[in-house]
C-alpha positions in Angstrom: 6.3 25.8 -5.5 2.6 25.9 -6.3 1.3 22.6 -7.6 -1.3 22.2 -10.3 -4.8 21.5 -9.2 -5.4 17.7 -8.6 -9.1 17.2 -7.7 -10.6 15.5 -10.7 -14.4 15.0 -10.3 -15.7 14.4 -13.8 -15.9 11.4 -16.1 -12.4 12.3 -17.3 -10.8 11.6 -13.9 -8.0 9.6 -15.3 -7.1 12.1 -18.0 -7.2 14.9 -15.4 -4.9 12.9 -13.1 -2.4 12.2 -15.9 -2.4 15.8 -17.0 -1.7 16.9 -13.4 1.1 14.4 -13.0 2.8 15.4 -16.2 2.6 19.1 -15.3 4.0 18.5 -11.9 6.8 16.3 -13.2 8.1 19.1 -15.5 7.8 21.8 -12.9 9.2 19.7 -10.0 12.3 18.7 -11.9 12.9 22.2 -13.0 12.4 23.9 -9.6 13.9 21.2 -7.3 16.3 19.0 -9.3 18.1 17.7 -6.2 14.8 16.7 -4.4 13.6 15.3 -7.7 16.6 13.0 -8.0 16.6 12.1 -4.3 13.0 11.0 -4.3 13.4 9.0 -7.5 16.7 7.2 -6.8 16.8 7.0 -3.0 14.3 4.1 -2.7 16.2 2.0 -5.2 19.7 2.8 -3.8 18.5 2.4 -0.2 16.9 -0.9 -0.9 20.0 -2.1 -2.7 22.2 -1.2 0.2 19.9 -2.8 2.7 19.8 -6.0 0.7 23.6 -6.0 0.4 23.9 -5.5 4.2 21.6 -8.5 4.8 23.7 -10.6 2.4 26.9 -9.7 4.2 25.7 -10.0 7.8 23.0 -12.6 7.6 23.9 -14.7 4.5 22.3 -15.8 1.3 19.7 -18.1 2.9 18.3 -15.3 5.0 18.3 -12.9 2.0 16.3 -15.4 0.0 13.8 -15.7 2.8 13.5 -11.9 3.1 12.9 -11.5 -0.7 10.3 -14.3 -0.7 8.5 -12.5 2.2 8.7 -9.2 0.3 7.2 -10.7 -2.9 4.4 -12.4 -0.9 3.7 -9.1 0.8 3.6 -7.1 -2.3 1.4 -9.4 -4.4 -1.0 -10.9 -1.9 -0.6 -10.7 1.9 0.1 -7.0 2.4 0.8 -6.1 6.0 -1.0 -9.3 7.1 2.3 -11.0 6.6 3.5 -9.5 9.9 1.0 -11.8 11.8 3.3 -14.7 10.8 6.4 -13.2 12.4 8.0 -14.9 15.4 9.3 -13.3 18.5 12.9 -12.6 19.5 15.2 -14.9 17.5 17.4 -17.5 19.0 21.0 -18.3 17.9 21.9 -17.3 14.4 21.4 -20.8 12.9 17.9 -21.0 14.4 17.1 -17.5 13.2 18.1 -18.3 9.6 16.1 -21.6 9.7 12.9 -20.0 11.1 10.6 -17.4 9.6 11.3 -13.6 10.0 10.5 -12.0 13.3 7.5 -9.7 13.6 9.9 -6.8 14.1 11.8 -7.6 10.9 8.5 -7.9 9.0 7.3 -4.6 10.5 10.4 -2.8 9.2 10.2 -4.6 5.9 6.6 -3.6 5.2 7.0 0.0 6.4 10.1 0.3 4.2 8.3 -1.0 1.2 5.4 1.4 1.8 7.7 4.4 2.2 9.7 3.5 -0.9 6.6 2.9 -3.0 4.9 6.1 -1.7 8.0 8.2 -2.5 8.0 7.0 -6.1 4.3 7.2 -6.7 3.7 10.5 -4.9 6.5 12.4 -6.7 7.0 10.4 -9.9 3.7 8.8 -10.8 3.9 10.1 -14.4 6.7 7.6 -15.1 4.8 4.7 -13.6 1.6 5.4 -15.5 3.5 5.3 -18.8 4.6 1.7 -18.3 2.7 -0.6 -20.6 0.3 -3.0 -19.0 1.1 -1.7 -15.5 0.1 2.0 -15.9 -3.5 1.4 -17.1 -4.2 -1.0 -14.3 -2.9 1.3 -11.7 -5.1 4.1 -13.1 -8.1 1.9 -12.3 -7.5 2.8 -8.7 -8.9 6.2 -9.5 -12.3 4.6 -9.7 -11.7 2.9 -6.4 -10.8 6.2 -4.8 -13.9 7.9 -6.2 -16.1 5.1 -5.0 -14.7 5.3 -1.5 -15.1 9.0 -1.4 -18.7 8.8 -2.6 -19.6 6.3 0.2 -17.4 7.7 3.0 -17.7 11.4 2.6 -16.2 12.0 6.0 -12.8 11.1 4.5 -13.0 14.1 2.2 -13.8 16.3 5.2 -11.1 14.8 7.3 -8.6 15.0 4.5 -5.2 14.1 6.2 -6.8 11.9 8.8 -9.0 10.3 6.2 -6.0 9.4 4.0 -4.3 7.9 7.1 -7.4 5.8 7.7 -7.5 4.8 4.1 -3.9 3.5 4.1 -4.4 1.9 7.5 -7.3 -0.3 6.4 -6.0 -3.5 4.7 -7.7 -3.7 1.3 -6.2 -4.3 -2.1 -7.3 -0.8 -3.2 -5.6 0.8 -0.2 -1.9 0.9 0.9 0.9 3.1 -0.5 -0.1 2.9 -4.2 -3.8 3.5 -3.6 -3.0 6.1 -1.0 -0.9 8.2 -3.4 -3.8 8.3 -5.9 -6.3 8.9 -3.2 -4.3 11.9 -1.9 -4.5 13.5 -5.3 -8.2 13.0 -5.4 -8.5 14.7 -2.1 -6.5 17.7 -3.4 -3.7 17.2 -0.9 -0.2 18.4 -1.4 2.4 15.8 -2.2 4.2 16.3 1.1 1.0 15.9 3.1 0.1 12.8 1.0 3.5 11.2 1.6 3.3 11.9 5.4 -0.2 10.5 5.6 0.8 7.3 3.8 3.8 7.0 6.2 1.7 7.5 9.3 -1.0 5.1 8.0 1.6 2.5 7.2 3.2 2.7 10.6 -0.1 2.5 12.4 -1.4 -0.3 10.3 1.8 -2.3 10.6 1.9 -1.5 14.3 -1.6 -3.1 14.7 -0.3 -6.2 12.9 2.8 -6.2 15.1 0.7 -6.2 18.3 -1.5 -9.0 16.8 1.5 -11.1 16.1 2.6 -10.7 19.7 -0.8 -12.0 20.9 -0.6 -14.9 18.5 2.9 -15.8 19.7 1.8 -15.6 23.3 -1.2 -17.9 23.1 -0.5 -20.2 20.1 2.2 -22.8 19.6 4.3 -21.8 16.5 5.8 -25.3 16.4 2.5 -26.9 15.8 2.2 -27.3 11.9 -1.5 -27.6 12.0 -1.8 -24.2 13.7 0.6 -22.7 11.2 -1.4 -24.0 8.3 -4.7 -23.1 9.9 -3.4 -19.6 10.6 -2.3 -19.0 7.0 -5.7 -20.3 5.8 -7.5 -17.9 8.2 -5.5 -14.9 6.9 -6.0 -15.9 3.3 -9.7 -16.2 4.0 -9.9 -12.8 5.6 -8.1 -11.2 2.7 -10.3 -12.9 0.1 -13.5 -12.1 2.0 -12.6 -8.4 2.5 -11.8 -7.9 -1.1 -14.8 -9.9 -2.3 -17.2 -7.9 -0.2 -15.6 -4.7 -1.4 -15.7 -5.6 -5.1 -19.3 -6.9 -4.7 -20.5 -3.6 -3.1 -18.6 -1.6 -5.7 -20.2 -3.5 -8.6 -23.7 -3.1 -7.1 -23.3 0.6 -6.6 -21.8 1.2 -10.0 -24.6 -0.8 -11.6 -27.2 1.4 -9.7 -25.5 4.5 -10.9 -25.6 3.5 -14.5 -29.2 2.3 -14.4 -31.9 4.5 -15.9 -34.6 6.1 -13.7 -37.1 3.6 -15.1 -34.9 0.7 -14.2 -34.3 2.0 -10.7 -38.1 2.5 -10.3 -38.7 -1.1 -11.4 -36.3 -2.4 -8.7 
């Protein structure tokens, strides 16, 4: 199936992206109804079955801990949450009482990225129509254009560039930003999905290794180290996003300035 063009480069980037998503939705559902249904429902059904398995085999307390970690991951920590993972768990009672292992967190974050990527890459038109949520997600188009303008090698590298984009832990990156970024690069949806998957595995793998180093050299039972570690991670996240937003605002202001204003600077 030939996909509609998806490389918006004018002031109407958001409208172009929306038009492309709507056109793809109708054609995709008509030409590939089975794949359309699979990519739409598999993330929800698979997640539901996984959570049911956790409830049956690990119990309600472990399930609540997993859901809390997933919420914290999605809304703030991202893949940094893996750094808090412990090593091989002890007896079942100790495992339930402690935090998740780095392996469990690795699998959780990768699963979340894959599920989100599957929905956003193939069914973004539904997401963008959701009130309050859709318009805010479309603002990531501006982030994508900003990064492309200042890192032109990403456009030349295409697939590798998208992998690097997803790998780097910023609020604008990840599975959601990667799905939009792939469209700005003009990549096919299959290539976009695979790049997000690879970027997620590599990024989460780096955090997995980092958690192993932390577990080897730091005492997890020391509450001060735990609190300090969380504070450091929060600080890194805040600084990275603050620096990114500051640079973005400065560049956007320079772009909108008149030639006379730029000369006065």
